[in-house]
C-alpha positions in Angstrom: 59.0 108.2 -53.6 60.0 104.6 -54.0 57.5 102.3 -54.7 58.0 98.7 -53.4 56.4 95.8 -55.0 54.1 93.9 -52.7 55.7 90.9 -51.0 53.8 87.7 -51.6 53.6 85.3 -48.7 54.7 81.7 -49.5 51.4 79.9 -48.3 50.9 76.3 -49.1 48.2 75.5 -51.5 45.6 73.0 -50.1 45.5 69.7 -51.9 42.7 69.1 -54.1 39.6 67.6 -52.4 38.9 63.9 -52.8 35.5 63.0 -54.0 33.2 61.9 -51.0 32.2 58.2 -51.2 28.7 57.7 -50.0 27.8 54.5 -47.9 25.6 52.0 -49.7 22.1 51.5 -48.6 22.8 48.0 -47.4 25.5 49.1 -45.1 23.4 51.9 -43.7 20.6 49.4 -43.1 22.9 46.9 -41.5 24.3 49.5 -39.2 20.8 50.6 -38.2 19.7 47.1 -37.7 22.8 46.3 -35.6 22.3 49.3 -33.4 18.6 48.6 -33.1 19.4 45.0 -32.3 21.8 46.0 -29.6 19.3 48.4 -28.1 16.5 45.8 -28.4 18.8 43.2 -26.8 19.6 45.5 -23.9 16.0 46.4 -23.6 14.9 42.7 -23.8 17.6 41.7 -21.3 16.4 44.5 -19.0 12.8 43.3 -19.4 13.8 39.6 -19.0 15.8 40.5 -16.0 12.9 42.4 -14.5 10.6 39.5 -15.2 13.0 37.0 -13.7 13.4 39.3 -10.8 9.7 39.5 -10.3 9.3 35.7 -10.8 12.1 35.0 -8.4 10.3 37.0 -5.7 7.4 34.6 -6.1 9.4 31.4 -6.1 8.9 29.0 -3.2 11.7 28.4 -0.8 13.5 25.4 -2.2 15.7 25.1 0.8 12.8 23.3 2.6 13.7 20.3 0.5 16.7 19.8 2.8 14.3 18.9 5.6 11.7 17.1 3.4 9.4 14.7 5.2 7.2 13.1 2.6 3.8 11.6 3.3 4.7 8.1 4.3 2.3 5.2 5.0 1.8 3.8 8.4 2.7 0.1 8.5 1.2 -2.4 10.9 2.9 -5.6 11.8 1.9 -8.8 13.6 3.8 -9.9 16.7 6.1 -12.0 14.5 7.0 -9.1 12.2 4.7 -10.0 9.3 3.0 -6.9 7.8 -0.8 -7.1 8.1 -2.0 -3.6 7.1 -1.0 -0.2 5.7 -2.8 3.1 6.1 -2.0 6.0 3.9 -3.2 8.8 1.7 -0.3 8.1 -0.6 1.2 4.6 -0.5 4.8 5.5 -0.1 7.8 3.9 1.5 10.7 6.3 1.8 14.0 4.7 0.8 17.4 6.5 0.9 19.4 6.5 -2.3 22.2 4.5 -0.8 19.8 1.7 0.0 18.6 1.4 -3.6 20.2 -1.1 -6.0 22.4 0.7 -8.6 20.5 -0.9 -11.4 17.3 0.9 -10.2 18.8 4.3 -10.2 20.6 3.6 -13.5 17.3 2.6 -15.2 15.6 5.9 -14.3 18.6 8.0 -15.3 18.8 6.2 -18.6 15.2 6.7 -19.6 14.4 10.0 -17.9 17.6 12.1 -18.0 20.7 10.5 -19.5 22.8 13.6 -18.9 21.6 13.9 -15.3 25.1 13.7 -13.7 26.5 16.2 -16.3 24.1 19.2 -16.6 23.6 21.9 -14.0 19.8 21.6 -13.9 18.9 22.3 -17.5 19.8 20.0 -20.4 20.3 22.4 -23.3 21.2 19.6 -25.6 17.9 17.9 -24.8 16.0 21.2 -25.1 17.4 21.7 -28.6 16.5 18.2 -29.6 13.0 18.6 -28.3 12.6 21.9 -30.2 13.7 20.3 -33.5 11.4 17.3 -33.0 8.5 19.5 -32.1 9.0 21.7 -35.2 10.0 19.1 -37.8 8.2 16.0 -36.8 5.2 17.4 -35.1 6.1 15.2 -32.2 5.3 16.6 -28.7 8.5 16.0 -26.7 9.5 17.5 -23.4 13.0 18.1 -22.2 12.5 18.4 -18.5 15.4 17.1 -16.4 15.0 15.0 -13.3 15.9 18.2 -11.3 13.1 20.1 -13.1 10.6 17.3 -12.3 11.6 17.5 -8.7 11.1 21.2 -8.7 7.6 20.8 -10.3 6.5 17.9 -8.1 7.6 19.3 -4.8 7.4 23.1 -5.2 5.1 24.0 -8.1 1.8 22.9 -9.7 1.1 21.0 -12.9 -0.2 24.1 -14.6 0.8 24.2 -18.3 2.2 27.7 -18.7 5.4 29.5 -19.6 5.4 31.1 -16.2 5.5 27.7 -14.5 8.3 26.5 -16.9 10.4 29.6 -16.1 10.0 29.0 -12.4 10.8 25.4 -12.9 14.1 26.2 -14.7 15.2 28.8 -12.2 14.5 26.4 -9.3 16.3 23.6 -11.1 19.5 25.6 -11.4 19.3 26.8 -7.8 18.7 23.3 -6.5 21.7 21.9 -8.4 23.8 24.4 -6.6 22.3 23.6 -3.2 22.0 19.8 -3.2 24.0 16.8 -4.4 22.9 14.9 -7.5 22.2 11.8 -5.4 19.9 13.7 -3.0 17.9 15.2 -5.9 17.6 11.7 -7.4 16.5 10.3 -4.0 13.7 12.9 -3.8 12.6 12.1 -7.3 12.5 8.3 -6.8 10.5 8.6 -3.5 8.0 11.1 -4.8 6.8 10.1 -8.3 3.6 8.3 -8.9 3.7 4.8 -10.5 0.0 4.0 -10.7 -1.7 1.2 -8.8 -1.9 3.6 -5.8 1.9 3.6 -5.5 4.0 6.6 -4.7 7.8 6.1 -4.8 9.7 3.3 -6.3 9.9 1.1 -3.1 6.1 1.0 -2.8 5.7 0.4 -6.6 8.1 -2.6 -6.3 5.9 -4.2 -3.6 2.6 -3.4 -5.3 3.5 -4.5 -8.8 5.7 -7.5 -8.1 5.3 -8.3 -4.4 9.1 -7.9 -4.0 11.5 -5.5 -2.3 13.7 -3.4 -4.6 16.8 -5.6 -3.9 14.9 -8.6 -5.2 13.8 -7.2 -8.6 15.1 -8.6 -11.9 16.3 -6.4 -14.7 13.1 -6.6 -16.7 11.1 -5.7 -13.6 13.3 -2.7 -12.8 12.9 -1.5 -16.4 9.1 -1.8 -16.2 9.0 0.4 -13.1 11.3 2.9 -14.8 8.8 2.9 -17.8 5.8 3.9 -15.6 6.4 7.6 -14.5 5.9 8.8 -18.1 2.3 7.7 -17.9 1.2 4.8 -15.6 -2.3 4.7 -17.2 -0.7 4.1 -20.6 1.3 1.1 -19.7 -1.1 -1.1 -17.7 0.5 -4.6 -17.4 -2.7 -6.4 -18.5 -4.9 -3.9 -20.5 -2.0 -2.4 -22.4 0.5 -5.2 -22.2 2.0 -4.7 -25.7 2.6 -1.0 -25.1 4.0 -1.8 -21.6 6.4 -4.4 -22.9 7.5 -2.1 -25.7 8.2 0.8 -23.2 10.0 -1.6 -20.9 12.2 -2.8 -23.6 13.0 0.8 -24.6 14.3 1.3 -21.0 16.4 -1.9 -21.3 17.8 -0.7 -24.6 18.7 2.7 -23.2 20.5 1.0 -20.2 22.5 -1.0 -22.7 23.3 2.1 -24.8 24.6 3.9 -21.8 26.7 0.9 -20.6 24.7 0.1 -17.5 24.1 -3.5 -18.6 25.6 -5.6 -21.3 23.9 -6.3 -24.6 23.6 -10.0 -23.6 21.8 -9.0 -20.4 19.6 -6.6 -22.3 18.6 -9.2 -24.9 17.8 -11.8 -22.3 15.6 -9.4 -20.3 13.7 -8.2 -23.4 12.7 -11.8 -24.1 11.1 -12.3 -20.7 7.3 -11.9 -20.3 5.8 -9.1 -18.2 4.4 -10.8 -15.1 3.0 -8.7 -12.3 2.0 -10.2 -8.9 -0.7 -9.0 -6.6 0.7 -8.2 -3.2 -0.7 -10.4 -0.5 -0.5 -9.6 3.2 -0.4 -12.4 5.8 -3.8 -14.1 5.8 -5.4 -10.8 4.8 -9.0 -12.1 4.9 -8.7 -13.0 8.6 -7.3 -9.7 9.8 -9.7 -7.0 8.8 -11.5 -6.7 12.1 -8.2 -6.6 14.0 -6.7 -4.1 11.6 -9.7 -1.8 11.8 -9.7 -1.8 15.5 -6.0 -1.0 15.4 -6.7 1.9 13.1 -9.3 3.3 15.4 -6.9 3.1 18.3 -4.2 4.9 16.3 -6.6 7.7 15.3 -7.6 8.1 19.0 -4.0 8.5 20.0 -2.6 10.6 17.1 -5.3 11.7 14.8 -6.1 10.9 11.2 -3.3 12.9 9.5 -0.6 11.4 11.6 -1.9 8.0 10.8 -2.1 8.5 7.1 1.0 10.7 6.6 3.3 10.2 9.6 4.9 6.9 8.7 4.3 5.2 12.0 5.6 1.7 12.6 3.1 -0.3 14.7 3.9 -3.7 16.3 0.6 -5.3 17.2 -0.1 -8.2 19.6 -1.6 -10.3 16.8 -0.6 -13.9 16.4 -1.4 -14.7 12.7 -1.6 -18.4 13.3 -4.1 -18.1 16.2 -6.0 -15.5 14.2 -6.6 -17.9 11.3 -7.6 -20.7 13.8 -10.0 -18.3 15.6 -11.6 -17.2 12.3 -12.1 -20.8 11.1 -13.6 -21.9 14.5 -16.0 -19.0 14.5 -17.1 -19.5 10.9 -17.6 -23.2 11.4 -19.7 -22.6 14.4 -21.9 -20.1 12.7 -22.3 -22.4 9.8 -23.3 -25.3 12.1 -26.2 -23.2 13.4 -27.2 -21.8 10.0 -27.4 -25.2 8.4 -30.1 -26.2 11.0 -32.2 -23.3 9.8 -32.2 -24.6 6.2 -31.1 -23.4 2.8 -32.3 -20.0 1.6 -31.9 -20.7 -2.0 -29.4 -19.5 -4.7 -27.7 -16.1 -4.8 -29.0 -15.4 -8.3 -29.8 -17.1 -11.7 -28.0 -16.6 -15.0 -28.0 -18.1 -18.4 -25.4 -20.8 -19.0 -25.5 -21.0 -22.8 -22.3 -19.7 -24.4 -19.7 -18.0 -22.2 -21.2 -18.4 -18.7 -18.0 -16.8 -17.2 -18.9 -13.3 -18.5 -22.3 -12.9 -16.7 -21.0 -14.8 -13.7 -18.0 -12.4 -13.4 -20.5 -9.5 -13.0 -22.1 -10.9 -9.9 -20.7 -9.1 -6.8 -19.1 -11.4 -4.3 -17.6 -10.7 -0.8 -13.9 -10.3 -1.0 -13.0 -12.2 2.2 -14.7 -15.6 1.8 -11.7 -17.5 0.6 -11.5 -20.5 0.1 -15.2 -20.2 -0.7 -16.0 -19.5 -4.3 -19.2 -18.4 -6.1 -20.2 -20.4 -9.1 -23.1 -21.3 -11.5 -24.6 -24.8 -11.8 -23.8 -26.0 -15.3 -25.0 -29.7 -15.1 -26.8 -31.7 -12.5 -28.0 -35.3 -12.1 -29.0 -37.5 -9.2 -25.4 -38.0 -7.9 -23.8 -34.6 -8.4 -23.8 -31.1 -9.7 -21.1 -29.6 -11.9 -20.5 -25.9 -10.9 -18.6 -23.3 -13.0 -16.4 -21.2 -10.8 -16.4 -17.4 -11.1 -13.3 -16.3 -13.1 -10.5 -14.6 -11.2 -9.8 -10.9 -11.5 -6.4 -9.2 -11.4 -5.7 -6.2 -9.1 -6.7 -3.9 -11.9 -10.1 -5.6 -12.2 -9.4 -7.5 -15.5 -11.4 -10.7 -15.8 -9.4 -13.9 -16.5 -10.4 -16.0 -19.5 -9.8 -19.2 -17.5 -12.9 -21.2 -16.8 -12.8 -23.8 -14.0 -15.4 -26.3 -12.9 -15.9 -28.3 -9.7 -18.0 -31.3 -8.7 -20.4 -31.1 -5.8 -21.6 -34.6 -4.8 -25.0 -35.3 -3.5 -23.6 -36.1 -0.1 -22.5 -32.4 0.1 -25.8 -31.1 -1.2 -28.4 -33.0 0.8 -28.3 -30.8 3.8 -30.2 -28.3 1.7 -33.2 -30.6 1.3 -34.9 -28.5 3.9 -36.1 -24.9 3.2 -37.1 -22.2 5.6 -40.8 -21.4 6.0 -42.5 -18.9 8.2 -42.1 -19.2 12.0 -38.7 -20.9 11.4 -40.4 -24.2 10.6 -38.4 -26.5 8.4 -40.2 -28.3 5.6 -38.4 -31.4 4.3 -38.0 -31.6 0.6 -38.5 -34.8 -1.3 -35.8 -37.4 -0.9 -34.5 -37.4 -4.6 -31.0 -36.6 -5.6 -28.8 -33.6 -6.4 -31.2 -32.6 -9.3 -34.0 -32.0 -6.7 -31.9 -29.4 -4.8 -30.2 -27.3 -7.5 -30.9 -26.6 -11.1 -28.7 -25.3 -14.0 -28.3 -21.6 -14.0 -28.4 -21.2 -10.2 -25.6 -19.1 -8.7 -24.4 -20.6 -5.4 -21.5 -20.6 -3.0 -19.3 -23.7 -2.8 -16.3 -24.5 -0.6 -13.6 -27.2 -0.8 -14.4 -30.2 1.4 -11.6 -29.5 4.0 -13.5 -26.3 4.9 -16.8 -28.2 5.1 -18.1 -29.0 8.6 -21.1 -31.2 7.6 -21.6 -34.0 5.2 -20.2 -37.4 4.8 -16.8 -36.8 3.1 -16.1 -40.4 2.4 -19.5 -40.9 0.7 -18.8 -37.7 -1.2 -15.5 -38.9 -2.5 -17.1 -42.1 -3.8 -19.7 -40.2 -5.7 -17.3 -37.9 -7.5 -16.7 -38.7 -11.2 -13.3 -39.9 -12.2 -13.2 -37.2 -14.9 -12.0 -34.3 -12.7 -10.0 -31.1 -13.3 -6.5 -31.1 -11.8 -5.2 -29.0 -9.0 -7.4 -27.4 -6.3 -10.5 -28.0 -8.3 -9.9 -31.8 -8.5 -11.3 -32.5 -5.0 -15.1 -32.6 -4.3 -16.7 -29.4 -3.1 -19.7 -28.6 -0.9 -22.7 -26.3 -1.1 -22.5 -23.5 1.5 -24.3 -20.2 2.2 -23.5 -17.0 4.1 -25.1 -17.4 7.5 -27.5 -14.9 8.9 -26.3 -15.4 12.5 -23.3 -13.4 13.6 -20.7 -13.8 16.3 -17.3 -12.9 17.5 -14.2 -14.5 19.1 -11.4 -12.9 21.2 -8.2 -14.6 22.2 -5.9 -13.1 24.8 -2.8 -13.6 26.9 -4.3 -13.5 30.4 -1.0 -12.4 32.0 -0.5 -9.3 29.9 -3.9 -8.4 28.3 -2.4 -8.7 24.8 -5.1 -9.6 22.3 -3.6 -12.4 20.2 -6.6 -12.8 17.9 -9.9 -11.0 17.3 -12.6 -11.8 14.8 -15.7 -9.5 14.9 -18.0 -11.3 12.5 -18.4 -13.8 9.7 -17.3 -11.4 6.9 -15.8 -7.9 7.2 -16.6 -7.3 3.6 -20.3 -7.8 4.4 -20.4 -5.9 7.7 -17.7 -3.8 9.3 -19.5 -3.8 12.6 -17.2 -5.4 15.1 -19.2 -7.7 17.5 -16.2 -8.2 19.7 -15.6 -4.5 20.5 -18.6 -2.5 19.4 -21.5 -4.7 20.2 -22.9 -4.2 23.7 -24.9 -7.3 24.7 -26.2 -8.9 27.8 -23.6 -11.5 29.0 -26.2 -13.7 30.9 -24.7 -16.3 33.1 -21.1 -15.5 32.0 -21.4 -12.7 34.5 -22.2 -15.0 37.5 -18.6 -15.9 38.3 -18.0 -12.3 39.4 -20.9 -12.5 41.8 -19.4 -15.6 43.3 -15.9 -14.1 43.3 -17.3 -11.3 45.5 -18.8 -13.9 47.8 -15.5 -15.9 48.0 -13.7 -12.7 48.9 -16.3 -12.0 51.6 -16.5 -15.1 53.8 -17.9 -17.8 51.6 -16.1 -20.8 50.2 -16.8 -23.2 47.4 -18.6 -25.6 49.8 -20.9 -23.0 51.3 -24.5 -23.9 51.0 -27.0 -21.6 49.2 -30.7 -22.4 48.9 -31.8 -23.2 45.4 -35.5 -22.5 45.8 -38.2 -20.2 44.5 -37.8 -16.6 45.2 -40.0 -13.6 44.8 -38.5 -10.1 44.8 -40.6 -6.9 45.3 -39.0 -4.5 42.8 -40.6 -1.4 44.4 -41.7 1.8 42.7 -44.8 0.0 41.5 -42.9 -2.3 39.2 -44.5 -5.4 40.7 -42.8 -8.7 41.8 -40.0 -10.4 40.0 -39.9 -14.2 40.1 -36.6 -15.4 38.7 -36.2 -19.1 37.8 -33.6 -21.6 36.7 -33.2 -22.1 33.0 -34.3 -25.8 33.2 -37.0 -25.1 35.7 -35.6 -27.5 38.2 -35.2 -26.7 42.0 -32.2 -28.1 43.8 -32.7 -27.1 47.4 -29.6 -26.6 49.5 -26.7 -26.5 47.1 -23.0 -25.7 47.2 -21.6 -22.7 45.6 -19.5 -24.9 43.3 -22.6 -26.8 42.1 -24.5 -23.5 41.6 -21.9 -22.3 39.2 -21.3 -25.6 37.4 -25.1 -25.9 36.8 -25.6 -22.2 36.3 -28.4 -21.8 38.9 -30.1 -18.5 38.7 -32.0 -18.7 42.0 -28.8 -19.3 44.0 -27.1 -16.4 42.3 -29.9 -14.0 43.1 -30.0 -15.1 46.7 -26.2 -14.7 47.0 -26.3 -11.2 45.4 -29.1 -10.3 47.8 -27.1 -11.4 50.8 -23.9 -9.6 49.6 -25.7 -6.5 48.5 -25.7 -5.2 44.9 -23.4 -2.3 45.7 -20.7 -4.9 46.4 -21.5 -6.8 43.2 -21.4 -3.5 41.3 -18.0 -2.6 42.8 -16.6 -6.0 41.7 -18.0 -5.6 38.2 -16.2 -2.3 38.0 -13.0 -3.7 39.5 -12.9 -6.4 36.8 -13.7 -3.8 34.1 -17.0 -5.4 32.9 -19.2 -2.4 33.7 -18.5 1.2 34.5 -21.5 1.7 36.7 -23.7 -1.4 37.3 -27.3 -0.6 38.1 -27.9 -1.9 41.7 -30.9 -4.2 40.9 -30.8 -7.9 41.5 -31.5 -8.9 37.9 -28.0 -7.5 37.0 -26.5 -10.4 39.0 -27.8 -12.6 36.2 -26.0 -10.6 33.5 -28.9 -8.3 32.5 -26.5 -5.4 31.9 -24.8 -4.8 28.6 -21.1 -5.2 28.0 -18.7 -6.2 25.2 -17.0 -9.5 24.5 -13.6 -7.9 24.8 -14.3 -6.4 28.2 -15.8 -9.7 29.5 -12.8 -11.8 28.2 -10.4 -9.3 29.8 -12.2 -9.8 33.1 -11.8 -13.6 32.9 -8.1 -13.1 32.5 -7.9 -12.1 36.1 -9.1 -15.5 37.2 -6.4 -17.2 35.1 -3.5 -14.9 36.2 -4.0 -15.0 40.0 -6.2 -12.0 40.5 -4.2 -9.4 38.6 -5.8 -6.5 36.6 -4.8 -6.4 33.0 -5.7 -3.9 30.2 -6.7 -5.3 26.8 -4.4 -4.1 24.0 -4.1 -4.8 20.3 -0.8 -2.8 20.2 2.6 -3.6 21.7 4.6 -0.7 20.5 4.4 2.4 18.2 7.4 4.0 16.7 7.8 7.1 14.5 9.4 7.1 11.0 12.8 7.5 12.6 12.5 4.5 15.0 11.8 6.5 18.2 9.3 4.7 20.5 6.2 6.8 21.0 4.1 4.4 23.0 4.3 0.9 24.4 1.9 -1.3 26.3 4.4 -2.7 28.8 5.3 0.4 30.8 7.6 -1.3 33.3 10.9 0.6 33.8 14.2 -1.2 34.3 17.1 1.1 34.9 19.5 -1.8 35.4 18.6 -3.3 32.0 21.0 -1.1 30.1 24.3 -2.1 31.6 27.0 -2.3 29.0 28.4 -5.5 30.4 28.0 -8.1 33.2 30.0 -7.3 36.3 28.4 -9.5 38.8 25.5 -7.2 39.6 22.1 -8.6 40.5 19.9 -9.7 37.7 17.5 -7.0 36.5 14.1 -7.2 38.1 11.2 -5.9 36.0 8.8 -6.1 38.8 5.1 -6.5 38.5 3.1 -3.3 38.2 -0.2 -5.1 37.7 -2.8 -4.2 40.3 -4.1 -7.0 42.5 -7.9 -6.7 42.2 -8.9 -9.9 43.9 -7.2 -12.3 46.3 -5.0 -14.8 44.5 -6.6 -17.6 46.5 -10.0 -16.4 45.5 -9.0 -16.3 41.9 -7.8 -19.9 42.1 -11.0 -21.0 43.9 -13.0 -19.5 41.1 -10.8 -21.1 38.5 -11.3 -24.5 40.1 -15.0 -24.0 40.2 -15.0 -22.9 36.5 -12.9 -26.0 35.7 -15.7 -28.0 37.2 -18.2 -26.2 35.0 -16.2 -27.6 32.0 -15.8 -31.1 33.4 -19.3 -31.6 34.8 -21.4 -28.6 34.1 -23.0 -26.6 31.3 -19.6 -26.3 29.6 -19.1 -30.1 29.3 -18.7 -29.9 25.5 -15.4 -28.1 26.1 -13.9 -31.0 28.1 -13.5 -32.9 24.8 -10.4 -30.8 24.2 -8.6 -33.1 26.8 -6.6 -30.3 28.4 -7.1 -28.3 31.7 -9.7 -25.7 30.8 -12.1 -23.5 32.8 -15.0 -21.4 31.7 -18.6 -20.5 31.8 -21.6 -20.6 29.5 -24.1 -17.8 29.1 -27.6 -17.6 27.6 -29.9 -14.6 27.8 -33.7 -14.5 27.8 -35.4 -16.2 24.9 -32.0 -17.5 23.7 -31.1 -14.2 22.0 -27.4 -14.3 23.0 -25.1 -17.3 23.5 -21.7 -17.0 25.2 -18.8 -19.0 26.4 -15.8 -17.4 28.0 -13.0 -19.6 29.4 -9.3 -20.1 29.7 -6.4 -22.4 29.9 -3.4 -21.5 32.3 -2.0 -19.3 29.5 -4.8 -18.5 27.1 -8.2 -16.7 27.6 -10.9 -17.0 24.9 -14.3 -15.4 24.7 -17.1 -16.4 22.2 -20.3 -14.6 21.4 -23.1 -15.7 19.0 -26.3 -13.8 18.2 -28.2 -11.9 15.6 -27.2 -8.3 15.1 -30.8 -7.3 15.8 -31.5 -9.5 18.8 -34.0 -12.2 18.2 -34.6 -15.7 19.5 -32.2 -18.3 18.1 -34.5 -21.1 18.9 -35.5 -23.2 21.9 -32.5 -24.9 23.4 -29.9 -22.9 21.5 -27.7 -22.0 24.5 -24.2 -21.0 25.1 -23.3 -24.6 25.8 -24.7 -25.7 22.5 -23.6 -22.9 20.2 -20.7 -20.9 21.7 -19.0 -23.6 23.7 -18.3 -25.8 20.5 -16.6 -22.8 18.9 -14.4 -22.5 22.0 -13.8 -26.2 21.9 -12.8 -26.2 18.2 -10.4 -23.3 18.7 -8.8 -24.8 21.8 -8.3 -28.1 20.1 -6.0 -26.6 17.4 -4.5 -23.8 19.5 -3.4 -26.2 22.3 -2.7 -29.2 20.0 1.1 -29.0 20.5 0.9 -27.8 24.2 1.3 -30.1 27.2 -1.7 -30.6 29.5 -0.5 -28.0 32.1 -2.6 -27.8 35.3 -3.7 -24.4 36.7 -1.2 -22.8 39.0 -2.1 -23.0 42.7 -1.1 -20.0 44.8 0.7 -20.6 48.1 -1.6 -21.3 51.1 -4.4 -22.9 49.2 -5.5 -26.3 50.8 -6.9 -29.0 48.5 -9.3 -31.1 50.5 -11.3 -34.1 49.3 -15.0 -33.4 49.7 -18.3 -34.7 48.7 -19.3 -32.7 45.6 -23.0 -32.7 46.5 -22.9 -31.8 50.2 -19.5 -29.9 50.2 -18.5 -31.8 53.3 -15.2 -33.5 54.0 -15.2 -36.9 52.3 -14.9 -40.0 54.5 -12.2 -42.6 53.8 -13.1 -44.7 50.8 -16.1 -42.6 49.9 -16.7 -42.7 46.1 -17.4 -39.8 43.8 -15.4 -37.2 45.5 -13.5 -34.1 44.3 -10.6 -32.0 45.5 -11.9 -28.7 46.7 -9.8 -25.5 47.2 -9.9 -23.8 50.6 -8.1 -20.8 52.0 -5.7 -21.3 55.0 -8.2 -20.5 57.7 -11.2 -22.2 56.1 -12.1 -25.9 56.5 -15.0 -27.9 55.0 -17.6 -29.2 57.5 -17.3 -32.7 58.8 -19.8 -35.3 57.4 -23.2 -35.3 58.9 -26.7 -36.6 58.0 -29.2 -34.4 56.3 -32.6 -34.7 57.9 -35.3 -36.0 55.5 -33.0 -37.5 52.9 -32.6 -41.3 52.7 -29.1 -42.3 53.3 -28.2 -39.0 54.9 -27.5 -37.0 51.8 -29.5 -35.5 48.9 -30.0 -37.8 46.0 -27.7 -37.2 43.1 -29.7 -35.2 40.7 -32.0 -33.9 43.3 -29.7 -31.0 43.8 -29.3 -30.5 40.1 -26.1 -32.6 40.0 -26.3 -35.5 37.5 -24.6 -38.7 38.5 -22.4 -38.8 35.4 -21.5 -36.5 32.6 -23.5 -36.7 29.4 -21.1 -39.2 27.7 -20.4 -41.3 30.7 -17.4 -41.6 33.0 -17.0 -40.9 36.7 -16.3 -37.2 37.2 -15.9 -37.5 41.0 -13.4 -40.2 41.6 -9.7 -39.3 41.8 -9.1 -41.2 38.6 -11.8 -39.4 36.6 -11.5 -36.5 34.2 -8.6 -35.5 32.0 -5.0 -36.7 32.7 -2.0 -34.6 33.0 1.8 -35.5 33.2 1.4 -35.4 37.0 -1.7 -37.5 37.2 -5.1 -36.1 38.2 -5.7 -32.6 36.8 -6.0 -30.7 40.0 -3.1 -32.2 42.0 -1.2 -29.2 43.5 2.3 -28.3 42.3 5.1 -29.2 44.8 5.1 -26.9 47.7 2.1 -24.8 46.7 -0.7 -26.5 48.5 -1.7 -29.1 51.0 -3.9 -32.2 50.3 -6.1 -33.4 53.1 
């Protein structure tokens, strides 16, 4: 047996094993940290994403900014376009970005967000800078972009929290994608608060500098741009140094960013910071008118629409007539008040040292200008030296300027009487100025052009040569706030537009409007409407009514009523004209009794005086209550030919986009909108006014009321020297005084009385108190107007008659007047009255004086005022016939 050796397989030998290198601890820790970091990052990202998702679900809808309508103030304008009032919760004027000067937008971008046009909503460079400054300098610094501020102001709250900041950032990024940069900046500049009750840069420009944006200088623009950071920190007076510093920072930033040159910047920095209080047109005279306008707007649209809706209101106000009406009313109230004596000083203060400080603390009515309150510093026999209360700026900072004025004895001596009980005046001793006022007394003074009483020439002679300069150089006068009140209304009689309205002496003292809100008895100013009813129902101006005692059984156990004439005189048979001119009560009651009070009541409603007049005869004498505005509106119908008009203080109301919402003149004119003239007929607006009384009746009543001015109780008004008609009114115990009258194109009503009715004193009548106010106003209102006679409607015949008998005048008869008659009406032929010597009542026996108080012949054709055409009541060509 062969044995074989085992065969060895040729298998490779494995290489020797290399030694294992173990990782260092550092690398292992780094790897662990990296892995953990990645995991934490992913987890954090997931959490952050979840949080952002959750927050995003709570975000407000930013797309509503595309239809943003901010709260915009309602602006009220006079009839000449001047702004007279603003009503707003936030004083804001919305201005599109393309209407803003470039320097304005540049200033805000430079100081608030220099990278505004570069970032996408978040300024990461600014955020980094803010973080560094907060950590290293301990300086609180924000990094909100303009877009973020818009997001916060429009869509979020001012809550200081990370949640709000995250929402703000998200909204900012989304807004940048949805809106243009200019639109975002427009929202910002119209929304932010600037202090001084100003929202938006346009309103701030007006309220700080009294200018529109386009008129601002560089230093003024820079100051406005400085304010949003903290308006309370940069007050232009209290914090002037800080305000100027912040302003100059803005100017420097604008130069750094190339918006202005260095030369412009340096020049602007050197200029002082001067703010200017915004002044509306004759603000002090407009408060009653503005408030009544506000009440009307609230009635039409509600409070929210008024304060937020941005309405544009064109009123009927004539600022010039308003100022004249205010002055006439105030002067008339002062005339009466002076007769009641001086009531003493407002207060007493110490004059040692700085008298301006304690004087500045005394409250004063804000609408008394040009009156000033002051303290008596020195006084001798000839004059008193008065220190004027220092001015205050709009932010209530007291000026350090101290001015004094001289009040000569001639302008003090009216106060030598003082009021005692039962309204009796006790004369003071004759002495000089030192016997009237003493040092330390706080009094009101007014410059002499405003004074109504006192010998101004004597006053000027008594003033010391050592006078301050400017407005304080002229002599001043002692005045006091009257206790009596009143109102005046001025209207266009053809349209009912209220051109002026003053409801009291001072709106700051009392907001109660005596022209619109006070319901008082009109007295004899109501009588013309009783007579108008008579002229419409068969009577004529020459009709005879018995002016004799009358006893009326009032029924229902109320006893007898015995009316009487104011002067106690009895005239016997008297013409209607004379009854109105002399305001005869007995004649009026007899006439109302003959007509029937239902007819009188219907006419009073037709003219808009009363809604429902009680059918008792005393109402014919004006015993019912109405307002001055309603009564003046009623008189408009006499002036305009018998047309009904509605009183209005507003011509037109437009919304913020210029769409007309309401207008007073509602006449339609389809042919007024033709693109060009092609020979078509001229547009006819027509006359939609309702005819409430016959035009001829309206003229007859106008002619009679013209006589009341020329010869009757309203004679004081004839001193104006222009064709005027009107009627006085005085109630029982002289508690109310009225005068309502008109020219051919202007109707005016005046009321005077105490707010709580009380007697004004024996003889204080409408002719003595109210008529002079009407006179003073008409003198200045008609100063540059021609003496236009009243318009005579077709068909009216003017016949020469005897004013006492009402009969046709004989040839050559003296003391005649031209009377107005309707076509089918004629005056009676002359005849003799039985029982009267000479065949006619003696002049004066019928209550008709032979001459007006100051002389002149009121009856001859040459008497009375003159007009371009001769005698005041000559008819216009072709409108009437003279017999």
